[in-house]
C-alpha positions in Angstrom: 4.5 24.2 -15.5 2.0 21.3 -15.8 1.3 18.9 -13.0 3.2 16.0 -14.7 6.2 18.2 -15.2 6.1 19.3 -11.6 5.9 15.7 -10.4 8.8 14.7 -12.6 10.9 17.6 -11.3 10.1 16.7 -7.7 10.9 13.0 -8.5 14.3 14.0 -9.8 15.1 15.9 -6.6 13.8 13.5 -4.0 14.7 10.1 -5.6 18.4 10.3 -4.7 17.6 11.4 -1.1 15.2 8.6 -0.6 17.6 6.1 -2.2 20.4 7.3 0.2 18.1 6.5 3.1 17.7 3.0 1.7 14.0 3.5 1.1 11.7 3.4 -1.9 9.8 6.3 -3.3 6.3 4.7 -3.1 4.2 7.5 -4.6 4.1 11.2 -5.4 0.9 13.3 -5.5 0.4 17.0 -6.0 -3.2 18.0 -5.4 -4.9 21.0 -3.8 -1.7 22.7 -2.9 -0.3 19.7 -1.1 2.7 17.8 -2.3 2.5 14.3 -0.7 5.6 12.2 -0.9 5.1 8.6 0.2 8.1 6.6 1.2 8.4 3.0 2.1 10.9 0.3 3.1 12.2 -1.9 0.2 9.8 -4.5 -1.1 10.0 -7.7 1.0 11.0 -5.9 4.1 9.0 -6.9 7.2 9.4 -3.5 9.0 7.7 -0.3 8.0 9.1 3.2 7.9 9.4 4.6 11.4 8.6 8.2 12.5 12.3 9.1 13.0 13.0 8.1 9.4 10.1 10.2 8.1 11.3 13.2 10.1 14.8 12.8 8.7 13.5 12.5 5.2 11.3 15.6 5.7 14.4 17.6 6.9 16.5 16.5 4.0 13.9 17.0 1.3 12.8 20.3 2.8 16.5 21.5 2.7 16.7 20.4 -1.0 13.5 22.2 -1.8 14.8 25.4 -0.2 17.8 25.3 -2.6 15.9 24.2 -5.8 12.3 25.1 -5.3 10.5 22.7 -7.7 7.0 24.2 -7.3 6.2 27.8 -7.9 4.0 29.5 -5.3 2.8 28.2 -2.0 2.3 24.5 -1.2 2.4 22.2 1.8 5.0 19.4 1.9 3.8 16.2 3.4 6.1 13.2 3.8 4.3 10.0 4.8 4.4 6.2 4.8 1.8 4.2 2.8 0.3 2.8 6.1 -1.3 -0.5 6.7 -4.0 -0.1 4.0 -2.0 1.1 1.0 -3.4 2.7 -2.1 -2.4 0.8 -5.2 -2.0 3.0 -8.2 0.8 1.6 -10.3 1.7 -1.9 -11.6 4.7 -1.8 -9.2 2.4 -1.2 -6.3 0.3 -4.3 -7.2 3.5 -6.4 -7.7 4.7 -5.5 -4.2 1.4 -6.7 -2.6 1.0 -10.1 -4.3 -0.2 -12.5 -1.7 -2.1 -9.9 0.3 -5.8 -9.1 0.6 -7.0 -6.3 -1.6 -10.2 -4.4 -2.4 -10.9 -3.0 -5.8 -13.6 -0.6 -7.0 -14.0 -0.9 -10.8 -14.9 1.8 -13.3 -18.3 1.5 -15.1 -19.0 -2.2 -15.5 -21.8 -3.9 -17.3 -22.4 -6.5 -14.6 -22.8 -6.2 -10.9 -19.2 -6.7 -10.0 -18.3 -3.1 -9.3 -16.5 -4.0 -6.0 -14.1 -7.0 -5.7 -12.2 -8.2 -2.7 -9.8 -11.1 -2.4 -6.2 -12.2 -2.4 -4.0 -10.6 -5.1 -2.4 -13.7 -6.7 -0.6 -12.1 -9.7 0.2 -8.7 -11.2 2.0 -7.7 -14.4 2.2 -4.6 -16.6 -1.3 -5.2 -17.9 -3.4 -6.0 -14.9 -3.9 -7.9 -11.7 -5.5 -11.3 -10.8 -7.6 -11.6 -7.7 -8.7 -14.8 -5.9 -12.2 -13.7 -4.9 -13.3 -14.4 -1.3 -17.0 -13.8 -1.8 -18.0 -17.4 -1.9 -18.0 -17.8 -5.7 -16.8 -21.2 -6.9 -14.9 -22.1 -10.0 -15.4 -25.9 -10.8 -12.4 -25.8 -13.2 -9.9 -25.0 -10.4 -8.6 -27.7 -8.0 -9.2 -25.5 -4.9 -12.6 -24.3 -6.3 -11.8 -20.6 -5.7 -13.0 -18.1 -8.4 -10.4 -15.8 -9.8 -10.8 -12.6 -11.8 -8.2 -10.8 -13.9 -8.7 -7.1 -14.2 -6.9 -4.6 -16.5 -5.5 -1.6 -14.7 -7.6 0.7 -16.9 -10.8 -0.9 -15.4 -9.7 -0.1 -11.8 -11.0 3.1 -10.3 -9.5 2.6 -6.8 -7.5 -0.2 -5.2 -6.0 -0.7 -1.7 -4.7 -3.4 0.5 -7.0 -4.6 3.3 -5.5 -5.0 6.8 -7.1 -7.8 8.8 -6.5 -8.0 12.6 -5.5 -11.4 13.7 -7.1 -13.1 16.7 -5.9 -12.0 20.0 -6.7 -12.4 23.7 -10.0 -10.9 24.8 -9.5 -7.8 26.9 -9.8 -8.4 30.7 -9.6 -12.2 30.3 -7.1 -13.8 32.7 -5.1 -16.9 31.9 -6.7 -20.1 33.1 -5.3 -21.3 36.5 -3.9 -24.8 36.6 -6.3 -27.2 38.3 -4.1 -30.2 38.9 -0.6 -31.0 40.3 0.4 -32.2 36.9 -0.5 -28.8 35.3 1.4 -27.0 38.1 4.6 -29.0 37.3 4.6 -27.8 33.7 
């Protein structure tokens, strides 16, 4: 059985289980004897998949595979969430992440723009548009930010970029009030 046939057979078995858990089947990958099934909360959800849900999905999918073994021979089953920095491989992945920062590595290019990073502003079935954050300026745009539309065929790798927000410095104590007025607050 070819790899695409194996993936489709696995998809047919796991999709109903994942849907019953009110989750999305984010990605399927079979490489090097490891079947990696990536599950996620529905698009637009603020919470991610927790460890208990991954454990439950692993048990249910494992039981289904025991009854209808979709892969001949030995393999390792891995159920995971996409994580904070998600790999983007399909148009649906890109559509889910519009508005977020992404990094792209392009296939052979004739210019020096092999790596791009910026905010994903649009995605459709043909490609994605990135508002570049490398300081380039586009005088034709009101905000001056340069954008680049890239066809999916040109993309070698893509992922979201997680940026830590500002937080308190470790070991820094809160400022003590210095006046009676501040104490009354």
